[in-house]
Structure formats: structure tokens, C-alpha cells
C-alpha positions in Angstrom: 98.4 108.3 92.0 100.6 110.0 95.1 99.4 109.0 98.4 100.1 110.0 102.3 100.3 107.3 104.8 99.8 108.3 108.3 101.8 105.8 110.5 103.0 104.5 113.9 106.8 103.4 114.2 105.5 99.8 115.7 102.2 98.0 116.0 103.6 97.1 119.4 102.6 100.1 121.5 99.6 101.9 121.4 99.5 104.9 118.7 100.2 108.6 120.2 98.8 111.1 118.0 102.7 113.1 119.2 104.7 109.7 117.9 102.7 110.2 113.8 104.9 109.6 111.2 104.1 110.1 107.2 105.5 108.7 104.2 104.2 109.5 100.4 104.0 107.2 98.0 103.0 106.2 94.6 100.5 103.8 93.8 97.3 102.5 91.7 94.9 102.8 94.8 94.4 103.0 98.2 94.3 98.9 98.4 97.7 99.3 96.8 99.0 101.6 98.6 98.1 100.2 102.1 99.1 96.9 100.9 102.9 98.7 100.1 103.7 99.2 103.4 102.3 96.8 105.7 104.2 94.1 102.9 107.4 96.1 103.4 107.4 97.7 106.7 106.3 96.7 110.6 104.1 100.1 110.6 101.1 100.6 112.2 99.4 102.5 109.9 96.9 105.0 111.0 95.2 106.6 107.6 96.2 106.5 103.9 95.2 109.4 102.0 95.3 110.1 98.4 97.0 113.3 98.0 96.2 115.7 94.5 96.3 119.3 93.1 96.9 122.2 95.6 97.5 119.9 98.8 100.1 118.0 96.9 102.1 121.0 96.1 101.6 122.1 99.5 103.1 119.2 100.7 106.1 119.1 97.7 107.5 122.2 100.0 107.5 120.2 103.3 111.5 119.8 103.5 110.4 115.9 104.7 108.3 115.3 101.1 110.0 112.4 99.4 108.9 109.3 97.4 109.2 106.0 99.0 110.0 103.0 97.0 110.0 99.7 97.9 111.4 96.6 95.7 
């Protein structure tokens, strides 16, 4: 499954909507996606959402769409 993770780059500042970034990754579940990001980045996760169907196709048209792989 593909997940879109909205996050702030640091946990040290209060979140600001204008600074929200997104990354896309493949994981077994929403919990697994959250764990991958928490273990491999310093990001402050705001929201994790499974994307599929037409929404996934729409996201793929974005220049920013790239699946992130953590080792």
C-alpha cells in the first residue's frame, strides 16, 4: 500500500501549516508507515493517509511524487 505522510521537518518548533511537507512510501499498514518515518527521520508527523485509486493517480502527476525507501 502507498501512504502519504504529512510532516514538519523538526519536532523543536510548533507546527505551521505553511511548513508542512509530504512524502510517499510503501508499507504494510498505517502503523508500519508511521514507524518507518519515526525510526528513520527527525520529522514531526502530522498525518498518515493511505492513498489509492484516482487519488494515487492524481498524486503521481505531481512533480514532487517520489516513493521514499528507508534502508
